[in-house]
N, C-alpha and C positions, 0 to 999 in steps of 0.2 A: 504494500500500500504506500509506504514511504517512497519507494522508487517511482511509482506512478505519479505521486504528488510532485516530486522533484522534476520529472520530465515535463509535466504540465506547467509548472512554474517557469522553467527555462524556456519553454515554447512561448509562453506569454510574454516574457521579457524580450525574446527575440522579435516577436511581432510588434511589440511596443517600440523597439529601436527602429524597425523599418518604417513605422508610422511617422517618426520624427525626421527622417531623411527627406530632403527635397526630391521631388520627382526627377528622374533622369532627363526629362524633356526640358527642364528649366535651363535657360542659357547661362553660360559661364559668366560670372561677374568680375570685371576688372576693377582695380583700385580707382577711387574717385579722382585721383590726381592724374590719371591717364585719360585726359578729357579733350584732347584734340586729335584730329585725324588727317593723315596725308593719304591721298590716293591719286593714282595716275591712270586708272583704268586697267592696270595689271596687278597692282599690289595695294593693299591697305595697311597702313601702319598707325597705330595709336601712339601718342606721345604726350608729355605734359604741355599744357597750353602756355606756360611761361617760356618754353623753348621757342626759338625763332626758325623760320624757314628760309632757305636760300638755295643758290645754285653755284657750282664752280666747274670749271673745265675739267679739273682733275678728278673730282669725286662725284659729280653729277648733282642730282637734287638731294638736299639734305635738310634735316632738322637738327638744331644744335642747342646746347646748354652753355651759354657764356655767362650765366649769372653766378655760378659757383666759383670757388677759389681755383678749381681746375676745370678746364673746358672739356666738352665731349660732343660727339655728333653721331648721327646715324644717317648714312647716305645710300642712295640706290641709283644704279645706272644699268644699262642693258648692252650686252654684246649681241650682234645679229645671229651668232651661232656659237657652238662650243668650239673653243680654240685650244683645248688641252686634252691630253689622253690619260694623264696620270696625276696623282697628288703632287708629285714634284713639278710637273709642268704647270699645274694650277698655282702652286706657290710662286713660281717664276712670273707668271702672269700677274698675280696679286702684287708682287714687289714692283713690277713695272707700272701698274696702276697707281701705287702709293709713292712712287719715286719722289723723294724729298726735293723741294725746289732748289736747294743748295747743291744737289747732285750727290750728296753723301749717301752711303749705302743703307740698306735695311738688313735686319737679321731675322731669319726664320726661326720661330720657336717650335712649331709643330704643324702638321696637317692631319686631318682626320675626316672621316665621313660625318656628315651633319644632316639635320632635318630642320627646315624652317617653314612654319605654316603648313606642315604635313607633307611638304615636297622634299625629296632627297637631294643632296648636293655634297659639296666639299667645303671644309673650313680650313683656312690658313691663319695662324696667329703670327703676326709679324711685329717686330719692334722697329718703329720708324726712326731712322738715324738722323738725329739733330746735331748733337755735340760729337758723338762718336758712333760707330756702327751699332753698338749695343746700348746706347743711352738715348732714350726718347720714349714717347707714348706707345702703348701697345694698341695694335689695330687687329681686329678680327675681320677677315674678309671671307664672305660666303659666296660660292657659285652655285646658283639654284637653276636647274634646267626647267624651262617652261614648255608646255605642250606645243607652242608655236615654233619651237626650235631655238628660240632666243635663250640667253642665259642672263638671269638677274644677278648682278654683282651687288651685294649688300656689304657695307662697311660699318662696323661698330668701333668707334675710336674714342679714346679718352687719354688725357694726360696722366691720370691716375685711375686705373681700372677699379680699385677698391671703392673710390668715391662714387662711382656710377654703376657698380655691379648689379645692384638690385633693380635700378631703373632699366638697364639693358636687358636683364632677364625678363621683366614684364613687357617691355617693348617687343622683344623677340617673340614672346609667347602670344602677343596680340596680332602678329602679322597674319593676314589672310590673303589669298590670291583670287583674282577673277578667273573665270574659265579661260583656258588657252595656254 
């Protein structure tokens, strides 16, 4: 009898816990500070509204945080087609895209498989050479293949990654893609 009562009690607790969970159909909620949206018809990126938007020849369209002690930005540009065959070739391409204006070198930290907005791709982590080849901000460059054959190049860059790590994680998680 005690065994039956224990099973019923546990089953009741289990049902009660399920009742308190939100339905799986409810949309994922992003933090309130992720309240602005960049879209270009291919990608949607949520970012904090105090960040500014801009464009540069080197990085493409970007949103940036110049309000903190150390600056950061997220940029997007597109290649007409895949121009690399391996992780090493992608790292070389990323370094060419990031080439510092002074002509100093970049240092590759690593490359790895990555996923952004549900799409597979490659990530290269590169130290942008300012003072010396290994002294400068870290930039993470993603190459994400689109259904159209284009490759989206996403750059997450910060003078100090630890100051922007949480923001970058949420921004990356917020990325969605349009069909194609």
